[in-house]
N, C-alpha and C positions, 0 to 999 in steps of 0.2 A: 908792614905786614898787610896782606889782603886776605880777607875771609870770604870765600865764595869764588867758584871757578866758572861761572857763566860768562857771557860776553862782556858784561860790565866789569866783573872781577879780573878777567884776563886783560882787558884794556887798562884797568888801573895798575895792574902789575907791570905791564909794558911801559906805561907812561912814567912809572916810578923808578924804573930800573937804571936810569942813566947815572952810573957811578955810585949807586946805592945797593945795599944788600936787601933783597926783597924775598920774602917767603909767602907763597900763596897756599892756603889750606882749603881743600874741597872735600866735603863730607862723602860724596858718592865716589864711585870708582872711575868716573869719566869726567872730562872737562867739556864745557860748551853749553851747559844749561839747556835752553829750549832750542838750541841749534844742534841738530843731531842727524848724521847721515847713517844709512844702512843699506842693505841689499834686499830687494824684493824680486823674486823671479830671476835672480842672477844679475840684476841691474842695480847700480848704485843710485839711490834716490834720497831726497830729504824726508825725514820722519818728523820733522818739526817745522820751523819757519823755512820758507822756500824763497822769499824775495825780501828786498829792503827798499825803502823809499829812497830814490836817487836825488830828489829835489832838495833833500837835506844832505849836506856833504859828508857827514861824519862816517857813515858806513862805507861809502865808496872810498873815502880817503884812507880809512884803516886798511881796507883790502889792498890798496896800492902800496901802503907803507910796509905791509908784510909780504909783498911779492906776488900778489894775486891780481895785479892790474890787468894783465893779459887775459885773465880768466873771466873778467866781468862780461856779462852778456844780458841784454834786455830780453823780455819775453818776445817770442816769435809772433804772438798775437795777443791783443788785449780785448778781443771781441767777447765780452761776457754777457750773460743773460740773467734774467730773474725768472724762476719757475713759480708762477703764481696764476691764480684763476685758471688752473688746469691747462696751462700752455707755457712754453718757453717764450719769453718776451725780451727784446733787446734792452739792455741797460741804457736808460736815456742819458744823452749827453747834457752838458751844461749844469750838472748838479755838484753839490759839495757835500760829501758824506751822506748822500741821499736827499739832501734839502734841494729842491728844484730851483734852477735859475732860468730855465727855458721851458715855458709851458707848452710851446708847440712841439718840442722834442718829447716832452712827457706825454702829450696826447698821442703822438705817433707811435710811441712804444707800446701802448695798450696795457701798461702795468696797472693803471687805475680804471675803475669802473666809470661809467658816465657820471654817476652821482658823485664819486670821489673827485673827478676832474672838475665838475662844476663847483664843488666846495673849494678846491684849490684856487680856482680863478676868482673866487669871491673872498680874496684875502682879507682877513679881519685885523684891524688894529687892536693891540692889547696894551695894557699899562706897561710903562717902561720897567725893564727888569732891573732889580737891585744888584746885590753882590753876585748872585748865581741863580741858576734854575736848571731843572732837568731838561735836557735837549728834547726829549719826547713830548713833555708837557708844553713846552714853548711852541714847537712846530705844530702840534695838534691844535692849539688855540689859534694859531695864525692861518694854517692851511687845511686843517681837518685831520681826523684820525687816520684816514686811509693812506695819506702820504707817509705818516709815521709807520703804520703797519707794513706797508708794501715796499717802502723805499729806505727810510732811515733805519728801521729795525734790521733788515738784512745787511745793510752796508755798515753803519756805525756800530750797531749791536754786534755784528759779526767780528769786528776788529777787537772788541773787548769780551766777546762771548757773554755779553751782558744784556741788561734790560734798559731800553732808552728812557723808560719812565724814572730811572734813577741816575743815569749817567750825566755828569756835570757838563753843561755847555761850556763853562769857563775853562775846564780842564781839557775836554775832548775836542771842542771846535772853537778855540778862542777867537778865530777870525770873525765869528758871528756875534761876538759880545758887543762891539760898538753898535751894531744894528739893533740888537735886543735892548741895549741900554738907551739908545736914542729913539726907539719907537718907530724907526723908518720902515719902508716897505721891505719885506723879506725877500721875495722873489727877485725884485730889481736889485737888491743889495747883493744877493748871491750871484746874479748875472754879472755884476760889476767885478766881484771878487774873482770869479772864474776867468773873465776876460783879461783882468789885470795879470793873473798868473800865467795865462797863455801868451800874452803879448810881451810881458816883462821878464818872464822866467827863462830858464835855460832851454836851449833847443834840444837837449838830450832827453832820454826816456824818463818817464815818471818813476819806474821801478827798475831795479837791476837784480839779476841773480848771478850765480857763479857756475861756470862749467865744472861739472862734478858735484854740484850741489852746494848750498849755503853752509852745510855742515863742514865744509873744508875751511871756512873762515876761522873758527876757534882753533882748529888744528894748526893753522899757519900762525895765528897770534901766539899760541903756546910755544911753537918752535922759535919764534922771535924772542919771546921771554927767556927761553933757555939760552939762546945765543947771547943775550944781554946779561946772563949770569943769575937769573932768578931761580929760586928753588920752588918747583911746583909739586905739591903733594896731594895726591888723591887718597881716598879712603881715610881722610883725616878730619873727622868731625870735631868741632870746638865745643868743649864742655863748659868753659868758664872764660869770661873776659872781665878783668878788673884793673882799675886805675892804680898806678903806683907813683911815688914821687919822681921816678925816672922816666915813666912812660906807661906802658901797658903790660900786664901779665896775662898770658894766654895759655890755657891748658887744653891740649889736644892729644887724645889717645894716651892719657896719663903723663905726657911729657909737658913740662913747664917751659914756655918760650917767653922771651922778653922782646918788646918792640918799642921803638920810639914813637911810632904812629901806626894807626890801624885804619884801613878802609873796609867798611862792612858792606859787602856786596852780596847779601843773601836775601831771600824773600822776607816779607814783613814778619811772619810768625817766628822765624828763626832769629831775626834781629831783635824782636821783643824779648825772647828768652835770654839772649846774651846781654841785653841792656837793663834787665830788670833790677840788678843790684846797683848799678851806677847811675842810671837815668830812668827811674820808675815812671815818670810822667811820659817820656818818649815811648817807653815800653808799652804803656797803656794805649797810647795813640796807635802804635804799630799793631797791637793785638786786635784793634778794631777794624783793620783793613781786611776786607773780604776778598776771596778769590773764587774764580770760576774754573770748573774742570771741563775737559772735553776729550774726545777720542778721535783719532785720525785712523781711517781704514784705507790702507794703500793696497791696490789690486793690480796684478799683472795679467794681461790677456794676450793670447796669440793674436796678432793683428789679422791673420787670415780668418779668424773666427768671427770678426766683426762684420755684420751684414752690410753696414755702411759707415762711412767716417762719422765720428762724433763732432758736433759743431763747436767751433770757437775754443776759448780757453776754459769754459766751464760755466757754472751758474750758481746763483745764490737762491736761498729759499726763505721766504718770510715765515717766521714762526706761526703767524696767524693762520697759515694754510694747513697746519697740523701734520706736516710730514715728519718722518723720522730724522732725515738728514737736514743740516743747516746750510750746506754748500757742497759743491763737487768741483774739483779742479781736474781738467783733462791734461795731465802733466806732459804727455808726449806731444800734445799740440802746443802747449804753452812754452815749452823750453826746447829750443832747437838742438841744444847739446844732448838732451836726453833722446830725442828722436834719432839723432845721428849715431848715438852710441848703441842703440838697440832698435834697429829698423824693423825687426820682425816682431817686436813686442809693443804693446800699448799699455802705458801706465796711467792710472788715474787714482784719485783719492777722494774720500768724502769725510765730512766732519759731523759729529753728533755731540749733543750736550751743550749747555750754557749755564750761566749763573742761576742757581736755584732749580735747575733741571738736570742735575748730575746723576739722578738715579739710573739713567741709561748706561752709565759707566760700569754699573754692577753686573750688567748682562754679559754672558760669555762671548768670546770672540766670534763664534759661529753665528750668534744671533745678530751681532752688529754687522757682520758681512751680509747676512740674509736681508736685513732691513735696508741696507744700502743698495743691494742689488734690486730689491723690489721697487724702491723709489727711482733708481736709474732706469728700470724698465718702463715705468710710467712716464718719466720725464723725457727720455730720448730714445725709447724703444730698444734699449740694450737687452739682448737675450743671451749673449755669450756668457760662459762661466769662466772665471779667472783660473789660471793655472797656479797662482800663488797669491797669498794675502798676508798682510801684517797689520795688526791692530796696535796702535801706540796710544796709551792713555796718559794724558797730561793732567794729573790730579792737582788741583789748586794751581793751575797753570797760568792764569791771567788775573792780575790784580784789578779790582774794580775801582772806578773813579766816580764816586757818587757826588752829589751836590756838597760843596764844602771841602772837597778833597785837597785842593791846593792850600787852603788854610791849615788843614791838618799837617800837610807836609812842611809848611813853614814852622809850625810849632815843634815838630820833631827835630828839624834841623837846628832851630834855635837852642833847644835843650842839649842836643848832642854837641854843638859847637862850644857850649859852655864848659865841656869837659877838657877840651884841648887835645889836639893830636888824634882826633877821631872824626870820621865823616861817613855818611851813608850814601849808597847809590844803587841804581837798578831800576827795574820796571815799575816798582811801587811808587816812584817819586815823580819822574819827569816825562813819562810816556812809555808805552809798552813796545814801541817799535825799536828795531836795532839801532838806528841813528840816535834815538833819544837815550837809549841805555848807554851808548858810547859817550854821548855828551854828559850824561849824569856821572859817569866815571871820571871824565876829565875835570868836572867841577869838584868832585870829592878829592881828587889828588891835589888840585890847586889849593883846596882848603887846608889839607894837612901839611902841605909843604910851604905854606906861607909863614915867614918868620914871626915868632912870637906865639905860635900856637902850641908849642911843645913838641913839634915834629922833629927837632934836632937837625934842621937843615944845615946849620953851620958845620956839623960834623960829617955831613954827606952820607948819613945813614937813614934807611927806612926799612924796618923789618927785623926779623930775629937774627 
């Protein structure tokens, strides 16, 4: 049985379905979690995640497995900017999640002030890092606060909708950990890492999308699950999860179900609630995982109303600059399939809110649209009015990875594994990106299907 119908849960159901009975229970009325498609202005767009990292194979491989290989499409342009110090400035090359590895490119971008650039060039050695450290604190000590505020914060902080003063270096940017622990030069180390990735990596694109939107991926995975015989149930919240001598007892909508094994693919608070009776220690750890909320404002314009083309794929906004929006994506520029499907329309979106700054989500839709348009007017001179808008709120949408997060995950998994026939997966554990969630699901399935765990593999069953 799989509890949770996001991309991790759907992947777990698909991987478990070979010759086994699998039931997936999803509390909401739709599958897909943070992958969601919709229509704005008569055009199909993504209202959640819109791209996936292609340098990790799991997402692309899953798309191909469920018949979407021909729909894979990289961004038409990756020319992004940072709106800072009252101007759009090119995102400097040679950086890793905002940590610079090319000071010449950083200087040419104009992102930093002269003083900030001087401080970055005067890299300071710091004591060797122990088990973990906040990425913002580490980079600030080495290269100065301005590098963090105007580069690392909009890039890495944007991925997690979080605060770099809390985000774990070990969990979020593990490639930097050997440098931090060895005390070597940071800029030179990043330069080497970036060069190694460019020279030794795949020649393909860094990111991939899907024609028709990434929201088509969970739809295709669900269809593949159904073909494999899985029972996918929406509107089916789980009220109770208890261990029995034979396996697991699951209560959903008043119905009692029995499973040989369970993959728990729900956010940390829901997992904590379900594990409280059988694994109180793991439940307490899960309850401590914090989440960030954010809103996406998607707008459709008549292309003829735009005074001039908007530049590149969009821009990031450092929180230190005090703007309302944290980023804007010019979707019709970024995705060729979208431009081709709606040549007379121009779609873009903005994001607002981050960890501990979610009060903006309480504002009415009209205010979020107005604030977005005001910032877009200042940033790129946009004066046109959209003919349609949609606001999508992702409340508690992104788990936070603070210092010590990986140790917490290890403790959770150790306690859950002791129960037998149960595993956890999803964005709260191994990474917030789509490939990471898919890999997390694969790990969970392998754990419950390993002989001796109580998964009942010898009987060829998994599920109700």
